[in-house]
SEBABA-606412 format. One record per residue (C-alpha): residue in three letters; x, y, z; residue number from 1. Coordinates in pm, 1 decimal, decimal comma. Layout:
N
<ALA; <X; Y; Z>; NUM>
...
END
This chain:
210
<MET; <5798,9; -3687,4; -2359,6>; 1>
<ASP; <5662,1; -3776,2; -2705,3>; 2>
<MET; <5788,3; -3588,3; -3041,4>; 3>
<ALA; <5474,3; -3403,5; -3049,0>; 4>
<GLY; <5549,1; -3231,2; -2703,3>; 5>
<LEU; <5899,5; -3224,2; -2765,3>; 6>
<ARG; <5783,6; -3020,1; -3103,7>; 7>
<ALA; <5565,2; -2827,7; -2887,0>; 8>
<ARG; <5847,6; -2707,5; -2638,0>; 9>
<HIS; <6108,0; -2610,6; -2896,7>; 10>
<LEU; <5795,7; -2385,2; -3083,5>; 11>
<ILE; <5747,6; -2203,8; -2738,1>; 12>
<SER; <6077,6; -2106,5; -2713,2>; 13>
<SER; <6205,6; -2043,8; -3048,5>; 14>
<LEU; <5925,3; -1929,5; -3220,2>; 15>
<SER; <5738,4; -1719,2; -2985,8>; 16>
<SER; <6092,9; -1558,2; -2878,3>; 17>
<HIS; <6116,0; -1407,8; -3201,3>; 18>
<ALA; <5753,1; -1318,6; -3169,7>; 19>
<PRO; <5701,2; -919,8; -3242,2>; 20>
<ALA; <5482,2; -731,5; -2941,0>; 21>
<PRO; <5140,3; -807,1; -3057,1>; 22>
<SER; <5005,6; -448,5; -2965,8>; 23>
<SER; <4944,9; -401,8; -3332,8>; 24>
<SER; <4661,4; -672,4; -3396,8>; 25>
<GLN; <4338,7; -783,0; -3292,4>; 26>
<TRP; <4527,7; -1045,8; -3099,0>; 27>
<THR; <4586,8; -837,0; -2759,4>; 28>
<LEU; <4471,1; -832,3; -2344,0>; 29>
<ALA; <4271,2; -525,4; -2415,7>; 30>
<ARG; <4092,5; -692,6; -2730,3>; 31>
<LEU; <3997,6; -1045,9; -2552,9>; 32>
<SER; <3912,5; -881,2; -2217,9>; 33>
<GLY; <3554,2; -985,1; -2076,4>; 34>
<ARG; <3538,1; -1245,2; -2312,0>; 35>
<LEU; <3580,4; -1646,2; -2347,6>; 36>
<THR; <3847,1; -1692,1; -2603,3>; 37>
<GLU; <3903,0; -2057,5; -2750,6>; 38>
<VAL; <4240,4; -2137,6; -2986,6>; 39>
<SER; <4195,7; -2481,7; -3148,7>; 40>
<GLY; <4442,9; -2681,5; -3326,1>; 41>
<MET; <4538,4; -3030,6; -3432,6>; 42>
<GLY; <4899,3; -3201,4; -3275,4>; 43>
<ALA; <5155,6; -2940,2; -3278,1>; 44>
<SER; <5018,3; -2659,1; -3408,0>; 45>
<ALA; <5048,9; -2282,0; -3264,5>; 46>
<ARG; <4823,0; -2253,6; -2986,3>; 47>
<LEU; <5077,9; -2220,9; -2712,0>; 48>
<THR; <5285,5; -1970,2; -2931,6>; 49>
<ALA; <4945,0; -1753,2; -2952,5>; 50>
<ALA; <4843,9; -1822,5; -2571,7>; 51>
<VAL; <5195,0; -1700,3; -2477,6>; 52>
<ALA; <5213,8; -1390,7; -2675,2>; 53>
<LEU; <4871,1; -1328,8; -2512,6>; 54>
<VAL; <5089,5; -1394,1; -2142,7>; 55>
<LEU; <5418,9; -1128,7; -2287,8>; 56>
<ASP; <5167,0; -888,8; -2364,8>; 57>
<ALA; <4957,6; -894,9; -2028,0>; 58>
<GLN; <5291,3; -879,0; -1830,6>; 59>
<ARG; <5412,7; -588,2; -2115,0>; 60>
<ARG; <5120,1; -399,0; -1927,6>; 61>
<GLY; <5181,7; -522,0; -1586,6>; 62>
<GLU; <4903,7; -737,7; -1580,7>; 63>
<ARG; <4888,7; -1118,6; -1390,2>; 64>
<ALA; <4863,2; -1407,7; -1577,8>; 65>
<VAL; <4759,7; -1762,4; -1436,9>; 66>
<TRP; <4825,2; -2092,4; -1712,0>; 67>
<ILE; <4621,5; -2378,4; -1557,3>; 68>
<GLY; <4702,5; -2682,3; -1756,5>; 69>
<LEU; <4652,1; -3054,9; -1708,2>; 70>
<ALA; <4936,2; -3346,4; -1546,4>; 71>
<ASP; <5085,9; -3421,9; -1902,0>; 72>
<SER; <5010,5; -3077,5; -2080,9>; 73>
<THR; <5324,5; -2991,2; -2318,3>; 74>
<PHE; <5348,1; -2636,8; -2170,0>; 75>
<PHE; <5719,5; -2636,4; -1976,4>; 76>
<PRO; <5773,8; -2347,4; -1821,7>; 77>
<PRO; <6179,6; -2304,0; -1904,1>; 78>
<ASP; <6094,0; -2284,5; -2275,4>; 79>
<ALA; <5822,0; -1973,0; -2155,7>; 80>
<ALA; <6111,3; -1817,3; -2024,9>; 81>
<ASP; <6326,4; -1859,3; -2311,4>; 82>
<ALA; <6014,2; -1685,0; -2466,2>; 83>
<GLY; <6048,7; -1367,8; -2280,4>; 84>
<VAL; <5772,7; -1466,9; -2052,2>; 85>
<ASP; <5859,5; -1384,0; -1686,0>; 86>
<LEU; <5758,6; -1669,1; -1476,9>; 87>
<ASP; <5786,9; -1480,8; -1090,3>; 88>
<ALA; <5493,1; -1273,5; -1221,3>; 89>
<LEU; <5285,8; -1617,6; -1354,6>; 90>
<ALA; <5128,8; -1851,8; -1146,2>; 91>
<VAL; <5111,9; -2166,9; -1313,0>; 92>
<VAL; <4840,5; -2489,2; -1161,4>; 93>
<ARG; <4824,1; -2821,9; -1294,3>; 94>
<LEU; <4548,3; -3034,7; -1224,8>; 95>
<SER; <4416,9; -3443,4; -1295,6>; 96>
<ASP; <4162,0; -3317,2; -1566,0>; 97>
<GLU; <3972,2; -3053,5; -1728,2>; 98>
<ARG; <3660,1; -3012,7; -1493,4>; 99>
<ALA; <3899,1; -2946,5; -1208,4>; 100>
<ALA; <4130,7; -2674,8; -1424,3>; 101>
<ALA; <3785,0; -2510,3; -1518,4>; 102>
<ARG; <3695,3; -2526,7; -1174,0>; 103>
<ALA; <4041,0; -2378,3; -1087,0>; 104>
<ALA; <4028,2; -2080,7; -1310,8>; 105>
<ASP; <3684,0; -2036,6; -1169,4>; 106>
<GLN; <3775,0; -1979,0; -821,1>; 107>
<LEU; <4140,1; -1735,2; -982,9>; 108>
<VAL; <3947,2; -1475,9; -1228,7>; 109>
<ARG; <3688,0; -1525,6; -902,4>; 110>
<SER; <3977,2; -1340,9; -704,3>; 111>
<GLY; <3991,7; -1012,5; -928,2>; 112>
<GLY; <4402,0; -1074,4; -914,2>; 113>
<PHE; <4430,1; -1251,8; -1285,3>; 114>
<ARG; <4346,5; -1020,5; -1606,6>; 115>
<LEU; <4410,5; -1347,1; -1842,5>; 116>
<ALA; <4377,4; -1732,0; -1740,1>; 117>
<VAL; <4453,1; -1929,9; -2018,7>; 118>
<LEU; <4277,7; -2303,9; -1972,6>; 119>
<ASP; <4515,4; -2554,4; -2166,6>; 120>
<LEU; <4273,5; -2809,7; -2237,0>; 121>
<ASP; <4493,7; -3058,8; -2459,1>; 122>
<VAL; <4349,5; -3373,2; -2357,7>; 123>
<ARG; <4483,9; -3710,6; -2491,8>; 124>
<SER; <4220,1; -3950,1; -2410,8>; 125>
<GLY; <3959,1; -3766,4; -2649,0>; 126>
<GLU; <3809,3; -3395,3; -2633,6>; 127>
<ALA; <3762,3; -3185,2; -2332,3>; 128>
<ARG; <3402,5; -3100,9; -2242,6>; 129>
<LEU; <3281,9; -2890,0; -1964,7>; 130>
<PRO; <2982,3; -2874,7; -1838,7>; 131>
<GLN; <2793,0; -2548,3; -1944,0>; 132>
<PRO; <2720,7; -2441,8; -1596,8>; 133>
<LEU; <3122,7; -2399,6; -1552,7>; 134>
<LEU; <3100,6; -2210,8; -1893,0>; 135>
<ASN; <2857,3; -1961,2; -1750,4>; 136>
<ARG; <3047,9; -1883,1; -1425,8>; 137>
<LEU; <3328,2; -1833,0; -1596,8>; 138>
<MET; <3171,9; -1590,8; -1882,1>; 139>
<GLY; <3027,0; -1394,9; -1568,6>; 140>
<LEU; <3333,3; -1381,1; -1449,4>; 141>
<ALA; <3525,2; -1285,8; -1735,6>; 142>
<GLN; <3291,7; -1001,5; -1765,2>; 143>
<LYS; <3237,3; -847,8; -1404,1>; 144>
<HIS; <3632,9; -890,1; -1397,5>; 145>
<GLU; <3738,2; -743,2; -1777,4>; 146>
<ALA; <3967,9; -1071,3; -1747,1>; 147>
<ALA; <4071,5; -1248,7; -2091,2>; 148>
<VAL; <3963,9; -1637,5; -2009,8>; 149>
<VAL; <4155,8; -1831,2; -2288,2>; 150>
<LEU; <4048,1; -2188,1; -2422,4>; 151>
<LEU; <4311,4; -2427,1; -2559,6>; 152>
<THR; <4174,8; -2760,6; -2700,9>; 153>
<ASP; <4294,1; -3000,7; -2958,2>; 154>
<LYS; <4052,2; -3055,0; -3233,6>; 155>
<PRO; <4028,3; -2924,7; -3546,2>; 156>
<ALA; <3836,5; -2634,4; -3687,4>; 157>
<THR; <3538,2; -2857,8; -3819,9>; 158>
<ARG; <3493,4; -2979,6; -3455,9>; 159>
<PRO; <3220,7; -2756,2; -3286,7>; 160>
<SER; <3308,7; -2511,7; -3020,0>; 161>
<LEU; <3300,4; -2606,7; -2631,2>; 162>
<GLY; <2955,0; -2390,8; -2661,6>; 163>
<SER; <2778,2; -2064,8; -2784,4>; 164>
<LEU; <2886,7; -1890,9; -2475,6>; 165>
<VAL; <3268,9; -1872,2; -2663,6>; 166>
<SER; <3268,7; -1497,6; -2769,1>; 167>
<LEU; <3585,5; -1575,8; -3030,0>; 168>
<ARG; <3718,0; -1864,3; -3170,1>; 169>
<ALA; <4030,9; -1937,1; -3392,2>; 170>
<GLU; <4200,9; -2215,3; -3533,7>; 171>
<ALA; <4621,8; -2189,5; -3490,8>; 172>
<LEU; <4805,6; -2333,9; -3780,4>; 173>
<ARG; <5160,0; -2359,2; -3813,7>; 174>
<LEU; <5320,0; -2402,8; -4184,4>; 175>
<HIS; <5653,1; -2398,6; -4305,2>; 176>
<ALA; <5727,3; -2114,8; -4525,7>; 177>
<HIS; <6110,1; -2169,4; -4563,2>; 178>
<ASP; <6445,2; -2301,6; -4456,3>; 179>
<HIS; <6396,1; -2229,9; -4096,1>; 180>
<ASP; <6072,6; -1993,0; -4156,9>; 181>
<TYR; <5717,4; -2076,4; -4040,8>; 182>
<ASP; <5429,2; -1911,0; -4097,2>; 183>
<VAL; <5211,1; -1857,7; -3750,6>; 184>
<THR; <4873,7; -1813,4; -3841,0>; 185>
<LEU; <4566,7; -1763,2; -3637,9>; 186>
<ARG; <4250,2; -1764,3; -3844,5>; 187>
<VAL; <3928,7; -1647,7; -3665,2>; 188>
<LEU; <3594,7; -1884,2; -3753,4>; 189>
<LYS; <3393,3; -1672,7; -3496,7>; 190>
<ASP; <3437,3; -1301,4; -3320,0>; 191>
<LYS; <3093,9; -1185,0; -3192,5>; 192>
<ARG; <3194,1; -827,0; -3147,9>; 193>
<ARG; <3391,3; -816,8; -3490,5>; 194>
<GLY; <3280,6; -1095,2; -3717,2>; 195>
<PRO; <3445,3; -1354,3; -3841,5>; 196>
<GLY; <3735,2; -1429,0; -4134,6>; 197>
<TRP; <3994,0; -1209,2; -3978,6>; 198>
<SER; <4360,6; -1346,3; -3922,4>; 199>
<ARG; <4649,1; -1289,0; -3829,9>; 200>
<THR; <5036,3; -1386,6; -3997,2>; 201>
<THR; <5323,8; -1353,0; -3869,6>; 202>
<THR; <5657,4; -1550,8; -4021,9>; 203>
<LEU; <5938,2; -1677,5; -3729,3>; 204>
<HIS; <6250,2; -1881,1; -3744,8>; 205>
<GLY; <6207,5; -2173,8; -3605,6>; 206>
<PRO; <6503,3; -2428,2; -3482,4>; 207>
<PRO; <6733,7; -2634,3; -3693,4>; 208>
<GLY; <6553,5; -2967,4; -3811,2>; 209>
<PHE; <6196,6; -2840,2; -3767,9>; 210>
END
């Protein structure tokens, strides 16, 4: 595993495990239900930390979640468990490419058995692209089943989102504060319900050396 992947693994376990319950913020399952949400960030950003916070929120509410990623995804279930995620209640699916992952999300959300679907599109070989018909179906299914469909993409905020159907887009940033502390910020670039411009920052304690 490369250093970026190693950092991502440490950040899930070391940052998310100390994150407060997200119920007092806008970053909750209830706020994102019925929507397509995209979380962007370059390299060792806070995308995984933000997504794990939503999984924890779903599990606290007794709702089922699924994490769908690619074969080389940096998501590591044991680190998610260290962060407080109940792996017995989390379905994890790994597929060969982003279109296969999106089709799996389509089927799983369509089943009505999952209130949260995280679609990890951290594509190493280039920017993730999803066909418009797939995005149309995911949006319709999210609305029908009141599910949150969260798309994780590896790109800067200056690049366009996956499509106009994305209801909320946030940039996940991890900035060094002092000693081993980090400010993890979700900066909202687009929000069709509330309007852009809001953000959520949490100071977390990382492992030595970061």
